[in-house]
MITIDREN-292293 format. One record per residue (C-alpha): x, y, z. Coordinates in steps of 0.05 Angstrom, whole numbers, padded with zeros to 5 digits, always signed. Example, Ala and Ser with C-alpha at 12.3 -4.5 7.8 and 13.67 -1.06 7.14 Angstrom:
BEGIN
+00246-00090+00156;+00273-00021+00143;
END
This chain:
BEGIN
+02145+02515+01446;+02188+02467+01485;+02214+02410+01438;+02246+02373+01492;+02319+02369+01465;+02351+02369+01393;+02342+02325+01336;+02406+02290+01348;+02387+02276+01422;+02320+02245+01402;+02359+02200+01350;+02411+02181+01407;+02353+02163+01449;+02326+02120+01393;+02392+02085+01383;+02408+02073+01451;+02393+01995+01449;+02445+01992+01399;+02499+02033+01430;+02509+01977+01488;+02533+01927+01434;+02573+01974+01405;+02610+02000+01468;+02668+01944+01467;+02686+01967+01395;+02682+02037+01409;+02729+02033+01472;+02777+01986+01440;+02792+02042+01388;+02789+02102+01440;+02824+02072+01501;+02895+02067+01471;+02940+02098+01523;+02882+02092+01579;+02900+02061+01646;+02884+01989+01645;+02819+01962+01677;+02763+01914+01669;+02748+01920+01590;+02673+01905+01590;+02626+01957+01592;+02590+01988+01651;+02520+01963+01673;+02467+02011+01658;+02404+02003+01706;+02343+01979+01669;+02296+02037+01693;+02353+02084+01669;+02360+02051+01603;+02284+02050+01591;+02281+02124+01609;+02335+02141+01560;+02300+02097+01507;+02235+02146+01510;+02229+02194+01455;+02244+02265+01489;+02283+02244+01544;+02302+02290+01593;+02366+02323+01581;+02391+02324+01654;+02374+02254+01689;+02392+02245+01767;+02439+02186+01770;+02486+02144+01813;+02551+02115+01793;+02594+02060+01826;+02667+02053+01802;+02708+01991+01803;+02749+01971+01860;+02812+01945+01822;+02874+01972+01845;+02842+02013+01905;+02871+01989+01975;+02820+01946+02018;+02835+01989+02080;+02885+02036+02109;+02903+02104+02104;+02913+02103+02031;+02845+02081+02013;+02809+02148+02016;+02865+02182+01971;+02859+02120+01926;+02780+02131+01921;+02787+02209+01909;+02837+02195+01856;+02794+02153+01816;+02736+02192+01826;+02774+02252+01797;+02799+02212+01737;+02726+02192+01718;+02696+02258+01723;+02748+02296+01692;+02735+02249+01632;+02665+02275+01626;+02644+02323+01568;+02641+02392+01591;+02576+02420+01619;+02543+02346+01613;+02548+02330+01687;+02539+02368+01755;+02561+02335+01816;+02517+02329+01873;+02553+02273+01925;+02623+02244+01922;+02633+02187+01974;+02696+02178+02018;+02691+02105+02034;+02672+02075+01974;+02689+02091+01897;+02623+02126+01875;+02591+02190+01860;+02521+02216+01844;+02492+02276+01806;+02453+02302+01743;+02478+02280+01673;+02460+02289+01602;+02445+02230+01560;+02517+02240+01524;+02549+02242+01596;+02512+02175+01611;+02544+02149+01550;+02613+02167+01564;+02603+02142+01635;+02580+02077+01612;+02641+02073+01563;+02690+02085+01617;+02729+02026+01642;+02731+02051+01710;+02659+02051+01719;+02619+01993+01749;+02550+02010+01744;+02503+02073+01725;+02433+02072+01749;+02376+02120+01760;+02377+02157+01825;+02311+02128+01858;+02264+02163+01910;+02253+02130+01978;+02197+02154+02030;+02181+02146+02100;+02147+02082+02113;+02093+02100+02144;+01993+02001+02473;+02066+01995+02471;+02096+01929+02447;+02151+01921+02490;+02119+01870+02531;+02103+01827+02466;+02179+01829+02452;+02203+01820+02522;+02239+01885+02526;+02208+01901+02596;+02241+01834+02621;+02303+01855+02596;+02307+01922+02621;+02289+01895+02688;+02359+01856+02689;+02391+01924+02681;+02406+01918+02605;+02381+01985+02574;+02430+01994+02515;+02469+02046+02552;+02528+02065+02510;+02501+02035+02444;+02498+02087+02391;+02441+02081+02340;+02441+02126+02274;+02371+02139+02256;+02365+02162+02180;+02303+02194+02171;+02267+02264+02172;+02314+02283+02230;+02300+02288+02305;+02267+02341+02351;+02334+02354+02389;+02292+02388+02446;+02241+02331+02460;+02251+02315+02538;+02251+02238+02519;+02304+02243+02469;+02349+02305+02479;+02394+02270+02534;+02408+02213+02488;+02427+02253+02425;+02503+02251+02418;+02513+02276+02342;+02477+02295+02284;+02480+02310+02210;+02441+02331+02148;+02440+02302+02077;+02373+02325+02057;+02373+02355+01983;+02310+02378+01949;+02346+02435+01911;+02347+02425+01835;+02416+02456+01824;+02484+02424+01845;+02486+02467+01908;+02454+02411+01949;+02425+02416+02019;+02362+02450+02000;+02321+02418+02063;+02376+02421+02114;+02365+02474+02163;+02429+02509+02159;+02418+02524+02091;+02462+02494+02029;+02516+02445+02041;+02518+02390+02093;+02488+02424+02154;+02508+02403+02229;+02432+02402+02245;+02384+02346+02235;+02331+02385+02266;+02263+02348+02248;+02209+02388+02212;+02162+02326+02199;+02158+02286+02260;+02170+02218+02229;+02240+02214+02257;+02223+02233+02324;+02175+02181+02332;+02229+02128+02303;+02275+02153+02356;+02230+02154+02410;+02213+02081+02398;+02285+02066+02403;+02308+02107+02468;+02249+02146+02498;+02267+02159+02575;+02188+02161+02589;+02182+02236+02604;+02124+02246+02558;+02116+02184+02518;+02130+02107+02542;+02197+02081+02554;+02229+02060+02496;+02259+01995+02480;+02330+02012+02499;+02317+02076+02543;+02396+02091+02554;+02415+02083+02481;+02449+02141+02447;+02421+02169+02381;+02456+02195+02326;+02410+02239+02285;+02419+02242+02212;+02368+02281+02164;+02362+02250+02093;+02281+02261+02085;+02249+02329+02074;+02186+02353+02108;+02147+02315+02056;+02182+02250+02078;+02219+02238+02009;+02289+02231+01999;+02337+02204+01947;+02382+02143+01942;+02442+02183+01937;+02429+02222+02000;+02423+02162+02036;+02484+02133+02010;+02520+02198+02032;+02493+02192+02099;+02515+02121+02109;+02588+02139+02080;+02584+02191+02136;+02571+02145+02190;+02617+02096+02170;+02675+02147+02170;+02650+02181+02235;+02643+02115+02270;+02714+02098+02258;+02741+02169+02273;+02762+02164+02352;+02755+02246+02351;+02685+02239+02327;+02620+02240+02371;+02588+02182+02333;+02651+02142+02347;+02628+02073+02354;+02563+02073+02321;+02540+02000+02321;+02469+02008+02295;+02432+02037+02233;+02359+02049+02228;+02322+02068+02162;+02247+02068+02171;+02239+02087+02095;+02228+02049+02026;+02215+02063+01956;+02154+02031+01953;+02183+01972+01905;+02172+01894+01908;+02241+01861+01901;+02253+01787+01915;+02323+01783+01887;+02378+01806+01928;+02430+01802+01873;+02391+01847+01824;+02393+01925+01826;+02376+01965+01868;+02383+01916+01917;+02460+01901+01900;+02510+01943+01858;+02482+02011+01883;+02521+02063+01923;+02467+02049+01979;+02473+01970+01976;+02551+01980+01973;+02549+02020+02034;+02504+01970+02072;+02551+01916+02057;+02611+01958+02076;+02579+01974+02141;+02560+01899+02155;+02635+01882+02150;+02654+01937+02195;+02611+01907+02251;+02549+01955+02241;+02483+01931+02235;+02433+01961+02192;+02353+01953+02199;+02306+01973+02144;+02235+01975+02134;+02199+01923+02093;+02153+01974+02068;+02076+01982+02076;+02051+01971+02006;+02018+01903+02020;+02068+01867+01974;+02067+01793+01983;+02118+01773+01929;+02175+01821+01950;+02197+01876+02001;+02219+01942+01984;+02291+01976+01975;+02337+01981+02018;+02307+01928+02060;+02319+01881+02001;+02397+01884+02009;+02423+01821+02030;+02464+01853+02091;+02410+01894+02113;+02360+01860+02163;+02288+01873+02138;+02233+01889+02188;+02159+01873+02175;+02097+01881+02223;+02052+01846+02269;+01996+01870+02318;+02009+01867+02397;+01941+01864+02421;+01871+01843+02396;+01832+01902+02367;+01774+01873+02324;+01775+01891+02254;+01827+01941+02232;+01832+01972+02162;+01887+02007+02133;+01893+02065+02083;+01951+02099+02038;+01997+02075+02010;+01961+02004+02004;+01890+01998+02026;+01873+01928+02064;+01836+01904+02122;+01851+01853+02173;+01785+01818+02197;+01810+01790+02262;+01865+01818+02296;+01910+01793+02359;+01981+01788+02386;+02028+01762+02333;+01976+01768+02275;+02006+01797+02210;+01991+01864+02188;+01959+01863+02118;+02000+01920+02090;+02067+01897+02109;+02108+01881+02052;+02131+01805+02052;+02177+01760+02012;+02233+01705+02017;+02278+01765+02037;+02238+01787+02097;+02282+01770+02159;+02239+01787+02217;+02178+01820+02247;+02167+01867+02304;+02102+01910+02333;+02067+01951+02284;+02006+01981+02315;+02001+02054+02346;+02056+02055+02389;+02052+02114+02438;+02119+02150+02417;+02152+02220+02417;+02118+02276+02380;+02152+02334+02344;+02147+02393+02394;+02151+02355+02456;+02091+02313+02460;+02063+02239+02444;+02035+02210+02383;+02004+02142+02361;+02055+02115+02308;+02049+02054+02266;+02073+02015+02207;+02140+01983+02190;+02168+02054+02202;+02151+02033+02277;+02171+01960+02273;+02240+01977+02253;+02255+02018+02310;+02229+01959+02353;+02278+01912+02319;+02338+01965+02327;+02321+01977+02399;+02326+01906+02409;+02394+01900+02379;+02415+01958+02426;+02395+01916+02483;+02435+01855+02458;+02494+01893+02446;+02488+01924+02514;+02491+01855+02539;+02549+01832+02497;+02581+01883+02457;+02626+01836+02417;+02564+01808+02380;+02574+01819+02301;+02515+01841+02260;+02506+01765+02233;+02507+01744+02307;+02454+01799+02327;+02410+01771+02267;+02411+01696+02291;+02396+01713+02360;+02341+01750+02342;+02312+01700+02299;+02335+01631+02328;+02283+01629+02382;+02234+01672+02354;+02157+01662+02354;+02139+01643+02277;+02077+01682+02247;+02048+01665+02177;+02026+01722+02132;+01963+01690+02102;+01971+01724+02037;+02028+01683+02019;+02031+01630+02067;+02106+01652+02085;+02128+01646+02158;+02175+01696+02191;+02199+01704+02257;+02178+01754+02310;+02235+01763+02354;+02233+01762+02431;+02294+01802+02460;+02290+01764+02525;+02299+01700+02491;+02355+01734+02443;+02390+01764+02505;+02387+01693+02538;+02417+01665+02474;+02470+01715+02471;+02498+01713+02543;+02472+01648+02566;+02479+01657+02638;+02423+01704+02663;+02405+01736+02728;+02390+01679+02778;+02446+01629+02759;+02491+01650+02819;+02543+01676+02772;+02551+01759+02762;+02544+01775+02690;+02565+01846+02662;+02503+01870+02676;+02494+01848+02742;+02526+01874+02811;+02512+01809+02842;+02469+01743+02841;+02424+01711+02889;+02422+01642+02848;+02342+01639+02852;+02331+01605+02784;+02275+01566+02811;+02232+01616+02848;+02233+01669+02790;+02295+01706+02814;+02262+01776+02842;+02336+01798+02857;+02350+01865+02825;+02419+01881+02792;+02440+01914+02863;+02427+01853+02896;+02368+01871+02937;+02305+01838+02932;+02254+01876+02890;+02194+01902+02932;+02126+01867+02935;+02090+01872+02872;+02144+01877+02824;+02136+01842+02755;+02173+01770+02749;+02158+01713+02715;+02148+01643+02750;+02157+01600+02690;+02086+01577+02676;+02062+01602+02613;+01988+01594+02638;+01997+01652+02691;+01993+01726+02675;+02024+01789+02711;+02067+01748+02762;+02095+01788+02820;+02143+01782+02871;+02126+01775+02941;+02184+01815+02967;+02226+01764+02997;+02254+01733+02930;+02203+01688+02911;+02156+01700+02846;+02088+01680+02858;+02041+01660+02804;+01990+01711+02778;+01924+01705+02750;+01904+01650+02701;+01919+01664+02634;+01855+01679+02588;+01862+01636+02524;+01787+01640+02505;+01782+01683+02437;+01712+01691+02446;+01697+01652+02378;+01649+01591+02383;+01668+01559+02322;+01736+01552+02339;+01722+01504+02400;+01748+01514+02472;+01818+01537+02479;+01866+01509+02529;+01930+01527+02560;+01999+01490+02564;+02045+01507+02618;+02108+01507+02572;+02080+01544+02511;+02016+01579+02534;+01946+01582+02501;+01928+01523+02453;+01881+01524+02400;+01815+01495+02411;+01787+01434+02375;+01722+01457+02332;+01660+01416+02345;+01632+01371+02297;+01570+01398+02266;+01552+01339+02225;+01482+01323+02229;+01485+01251+02193;+01442+01280+02136;+01483+01269+02073;+01447+01320+02029;+01454+01382+02077;+01513+01429+02077;+01536+01432+02148;+01566+01492+02173;+01581+01535+02240;+01538+01598+02251;+01587+01640+02294;+01533+01699+02305;+01481+01647+02335;+01533+01604+02366;+01502+01540+02333;+01501+01494+02271;+01471+01510+02206;+01445+01462+02157;+01428+01480+02090;+01390+01428+02046;+01428+01414+01980;+01380+01381+01928;+01438+01376+01877;+01470+01321+01921;+01411+01279+01911;+01407+01274+01836;+01407+01194+01821;+01414+01205+01748;+01344+01179+01734;+01300+01228+01693;+01239+01192+01714;+01243+01210+01790;+01238+01274+01822;+01294+01285+01869;+01291+01325+01935;+01328+01343+01996;+01295+01340+02062;+01341+01366+02121;+01315+01310+02171;+01301+01248+02126;+01346+01261+02071;+01342+01248+01998;+01278+01224+01963;+01262+01203+01895;+01189+01204+01874;+01170+01172+01804;+01143+01218+01753;+01077+01196+01726;+01075+01169+01648;+01150+01180+01651;+01187+01120+01615;+01128+01085+01584;+01154+01097+01514;+01094+01140+01494;+01109+01208+01481;+01063+01259+01508;+01041+01290+01438;+00966+01306+01421;+00964+01256+01360;+00989+01196+01400;+00934+01217+01461;+00883+01210+01408;+00908+01144+01383;+00905+01117+01449;+00840+01136+01468;+00809+01112+01396;+00838+01042+01419;+00804+01042+01483;+00738+01063+01452;+00745+01006+01399;+00764+00951+01447;+00703+00972+01492;+00661+00965+01439;+00680+00902+01418;+00673+00872+01487;+00600+00895+01492;+00582+00860+01422;+00611+00799+01449;+00565+00798+01509;+00507+00816+01466;+00520+00758+01413;+00553+00706+01446;+00553+00660+01384;+00608+00703+01355;+00658+00681+01405;+00711+00630+01378;
END
């Protein structure tokens, strides 16, 4: 019979709440001659501490470890050597057989592996260790929204994300898909489902960091297609000329670990700085994955202090912008990890069309009874840390094996946002991650999540590009994406990037928000299209109007007050009429001797109740006494008529 560990191990687990207090004393005695560092004990993650406190805690636990930066150069050629030296020093101090190394990072001081409770205790007491935490798990965060976000308008200006590299950390990528193959410039695998230290159990090349990121699930291929599809099989992506760096971190079941993501981010950071690497100059990271948690504090673990969070911070400082899915768990008080990291741009979802009632299943069941462009998707996690929104609903994108697939969730919203960033960088390569965040949110449409009342920006990349480069086609000045400019701003400017007027019928914008599907007349002028339909089809909302500057405006609901105070007045959407329900309770005049009622035409009535309020209770004895009195008085009257002499 398996006992789950020795008696000593069990006792150690029960005493764990006390060892944190005793660490400073133990270290003060044992650290004579140890290289100086910060004297306080390492922070042990709450989830890990709780696991260790349980009776029969596992003998080997997957953990992540971050080391202190004290004395390590901030940059330059000596940094990696100093990082490696510190890792060696900590690893060499661990008890024999108590730790198995899984990942050792190059750019930041940290590592991951499986450890015994005794090794975890030793790490927590080591003055060079900053944090020890449980190596958590993440999962894939399961017509076109390009028009909704304005990507088609930006592409028409000749901005297509050409030369901008996007690293997609996911299930990999179909390297032969006709929409993606020509944009795939580099790939790597950090996928580990192997129980032993010989990591790489789900990499196509076997154990180790295989160079192949071949997709065996399909999620990563769909994500990559939204960013850069060339339009061969699926629709054209947001940034069709952007380049993909495929990085496999999730297995065929869509799951992966924090430590594998950290290893992938470490590789992206190092390769982006290496002029000899095919991934050199990567500017964007897309992570359509989440751990399902609900976090609203960017300063708490795992959103801060973990290796993954530290690498996101380092990438941000290096000019690489990171996008992460908020998650599909219908949380309304927080978003999931790694989207909750302060320097990640977290992305939730909106609908891009009116679809009637839509229901969602796993991982969270919820229903949106009414849908329309820019309505919040109920399963999209939301909280104060959510940065922006993008299309979420069933995008037709690239499918593993060369076809197309309907793909939704915040996994779709995230590459929509990453693709927009590629367009921004195509227009202005000098933009920093914070400038990208600012341009994508400054002029965005505001969308309210009805579950918590919070408002989040749904980015418009055409407005973001306008904000980023200020001058656009039609201003008479040649920008980086133009060969010439006809200066036709007032007529809608139908001049293409090569300075020839676009053909009759090409899409354009006449500047009137109340006209739809505007087209070029072939001579440089943009002619108005059909009037924008603003009617939402709901009787109770009133008649919607249209403002030329902002588009459709909300209708004024009609008044259904019938003037009768005791009826409950409402709107009947089914029959397109008012509904008036009598409410007798509203007619109560507090008089127990009146019968109160409500008539839907005449209003309240208060009819007296017979014999109520006379002071004579309705009991049999009193009724008999009253009848006797009547008979007595009647008899006396008769006698008086017969014997008048008896009258006074």
